[in-house]
C-alpha beads as a LAMMPS data file, in Angstrom:
LAMMPS data file: protein, C-alpha beads

117 atoms
116 bonds

1 atom types
1 bond types

-500.0 500.0 xlo xhi
-500.0 500.0 ylo yhi
-500.0 500.0 zlo zhi

Masses

1 110.0

Atoms # bond

1 1 1 27.136 8.169 -16.389
2 1 1 27.025 6.496 -12.979
3 1 1 26.970 2.702 -13.033
4 1 1 25.548 0.522 -10.290
5 1 1 26.367 -2.977 -9.010
6 1 1 23.142 -4.881 -8.239
7 1 1 25.037 -7.304 -5.986
8 1 1 27.020 -5.068 -3.617
9 1 1 25.035 -1.846 -4.336
10 1 1 28.217 0.135 -5.075
11 1 1 28.254 3.035 -7.527
12 1 1 30.997 3.711 -10.071
13 1 1 31.588 6.805 -12.184
14 1 1 34.309 5.181 -14.285
15 1 1 33.439 3.501 -17.559
16 1 1 33.517 -0.038 -16.166
17 1 1 31.437 -2.961 -17.340
18 1 1 31.987 -5.184 -14.279
19 1 1 32.188 -4.499 -10.545
20 1 1 35.840 -4.562 -9.453
21 1 1 34.771 -5.944 -6.052
22 1 1 32.601 -8.926 -7.008
23 1 1 32.712 -9.148 -10.826
24 1 1 28.973 -8.571 -11.347
25 1 1 27.920 -6.798 -14.556
26 1 1 27.218 -3.119 -13.855
27 1 1 23.898 -1.500 -14.728
28 1 1 22.557 1.993 -15.084
29 1 1 21.571 3.267 -11.645
30 1 1 17.958 2.362 -10.916
31 1 1 15.417 5.121 -10.449
32 1 1 14.861 6.106 -6.856
33 1 1 12.052 4.172 -5.222
34 1 1 8.898 6.154 -4.519
35 1 1 8.257 6.928 -0.869
36 1 1 4.649 6.158 0.001
37 1 1 2.734 8.003 2.689
38 1 1 -0.165 5.864 3.843
39 1 1 -3.460 7.415 4.867
40 1 1 -6.217 5.550 6.709
41 1 1 -9.453 6.121 4.795
42 1 1 -11.944 3.457 5.810
43 1 1 -12.733 1.108 8.704
44 1 1 -14.235 -2.204 7.619
45 1 1 -16.327 -4.107 10.132
46 1 1 -14.504 -7.400 9.628
47 1 1 -11.447 -8.944 8.026
48 1 1 -13.293 -10.505 5.087
49 1 1 -14.843 -7.171 4.150
50 1 1 -11.442 -5.464 4.438
51 1 1 -9.906 -8.023 2.094
52 1 1 -12.778 -7.567 -0.369
53 1 1 -12.256 -3.795 -0.330
54 1 1 -8.494 -4.150 -0.839
55 1 1 -9.100 -6.526 -3.780
56 1 1 -11.705 -4.162 -5.228
57 1 1 -9.304 -1.214 -5.010
58 1 1 -6.475 -3.277 -6.544
59 1 1 -8.653 -3.925 -9.613
60 1 1 -8.500 -0.181 -10.216
61 1 1 -4.750 0.048 -9.551
62 1 1 -4.980 1.338 -5.965
63 1 1 -2.861 -0.682 -3.556
64 1 1 -4.336 -0.866 -0.067
65 1 1 -2.868 -2.001 3.240
66 1 1 -5.036 -3.508 5.968
67 1 1 -4.375 -2.841 9.658
68 1 1 -6.324 -4.370 12.535
69 1 1 -7.285 -1.867 15.224
70 1 1 -9.576 -2.023 18.206
71 1 1 -10.067 -2.624 21.882
72 1 1 -11.237 -6.023 23.069
73 1 1 -13.417 -5.959 26.199
74 1 1 -13.582 -9.734 26.523
75 1 1 -11.895 -12.470 24.520
76 1 1 -15.127 -13.044 22.560
77 1 1 -16.199 -9.441 21.952
78 1 1 -14.637 -6.147 21.128
79 1 1 -14.674 -3.034 19.050
80 1 1 -12.317 -4.227 16.323
81 1 1 -12.118 -2.655 12.892
82 1 1 -9.882 -3.319 9.950
83 1 1 -8.451 -0.057 8.656
84 1 1 -7.900 0.385 4.948
85 1 1 -4.914 2.605 4.184
86 1 1 -3.793 3.781 0.748
87 1 1 -1.077 6.030 -0.605
88 1 1 -2.060 9.601 0.262
89 1 1 -1.967 10.511 -3.448
90 1 1 -4.738 7.957 -4.131
91 1 1 -6.917 8.648 -1.068
92 1 1 -9.582 10.748 -2.819
93 1 1 -9.889 8.272 -5.682
94 1 1 -10.054 5.313 -3.271
95 1 1 -12.792 7.008 -1.228
96 1 1 -14.842 7.517 -4.392
97 1 1 -14.385 3.882 -5.380
98 1 1 -15.511 2.689 -1.945
99 1 1 -18.496 5.085 -1.924
100 1 1 -19.631 3.758 -5.299
101 1 1 -19.077 0.141 -4.241
102 1 1 -21.261 0.721 -1.178
103 1 1 -24.009 2.317 -3.302
104 1 1 -23.869 -0.593 -5.762
105 1 1 -23.893 -3.123 -2.875
106 1 1 -20.558 -4.578 -3.971
107 1 1 -19.408 -4.118 -0.390
108 1 1 -21.571 -3.740 2.704
109 1 1 -22.305 -0.457 4.434
110 1 1 -21.237 -1.883 7.809
111 1 1 -17.945 0.002 7.785
112 1 1 -17.362 3.736 7.946
113 1 1 -15.174 6.394 6.391
114 1 1 -12.495 7.936 8.555
115 1 1 -12.327 11.728 8.837
116 1 1 -10.413 13.577 6.161
117 1 1 -7.421 15.562 7.385

Bonds

1 1 1 2
2 1 2 3
3 1 3 4
4 1 4 5
5 1 5 6
6 1 6 7
7 1 7 8
8 1 8 9
9 1 9 10
10 1 10 11
11 1 11 12
12 1 12 13
13 1 13 14
14 1 14 15
15 1 15 16
16 1 16 17
17 1 17 18
18 1 18 19
19 1 19 20
20 1 20 21
21 1 21 22
22 1 22 23
23 1 23 24
24 1 24 25
25 1 25 26
26 1 26 27
27 1 27 28
28 1 28 29
29 1 29 30
30 1 30 31
31 1 31 32
32 1 32 33
33 1 33 34
34 1 34 35
35 1 35 36
36 1 36 37
37 1 37 38
38 1 38 39
39 1 39 40
40 1 40 41
41 1 41 42
42 1 42 43
43 1 43 44
44 1 44 45
45 1 45 46
46 1 46 47
47 1 47 48
48 1 48 49
49 1 49 50
50 1 50 51
51 1 51 52
52 1 52 53
53 1 53 54
54 1 54 55
55 1 55 56
56 1 56 57
57 1 57 58
58 1 58 59
59 1 59 60
60 1 60 61
61 1 61 62
62 1 62 63
63 1 63 64
64 1 64 65
65 1 65 66
66 1 66 67
67 1 67 68
68 1 68 69
69 1 69 70
70 1 70 71
71 1 71 72
72 1 72 73
73 1 73 74
74 1 74 75
75 1 75 76
76 1 76 77
77 1 77 78
78 1 78 79
79 1 79 80
80 1 80 81
81 1 81 82
82 1 82 83
83 1 83 84
84 1 84 85
85 1 85 86
86 1 86 87
87 1 87 88
88 1 88 89
89 1 89 90
90 1 90 91
91 1 91 92
92 1 92 93
93 1 93 94
94 1 94 95
95 1 95 96
96 1 96 97
97 1 97 98
98 1 98 99
99 1 99 100
100 1 100 101
101 1 101 102
102 1 102 103
103 1 103 104
104 1 104 105
105 1 105 106
106 1 106 107
107 1 107 108
108 1 108 109
109 1 109 110
110 1 110 111
111 1 111 112
112 1 112 113
113 1 113 114
114 1 114 115
115 1 115 116
116 1 116 117
């Protein structure tokens, strides 16, 4: 069984209990981290609404990222939206949650859904 040093990140196939380089206790190799592919699904009209949507999705276990996008015409005005992006695997579920939240007036209908790919 491969052993792993959490300090120097080295791997060892020998039956060692401590890292020969730094003396740290060796562990079983951690599972490979999941690679997330983000998909933009919704454009909120303002930052507060985007944060509310992200918090609402998090309550159901869907982690959302918020990205600010837009073109400012003048310093005081512009066409700025806050994009909500989720892991591609959760996009359909997140869309449903947002649709229901809009119907139930939990979030406003000022934003819009982005086209599905």
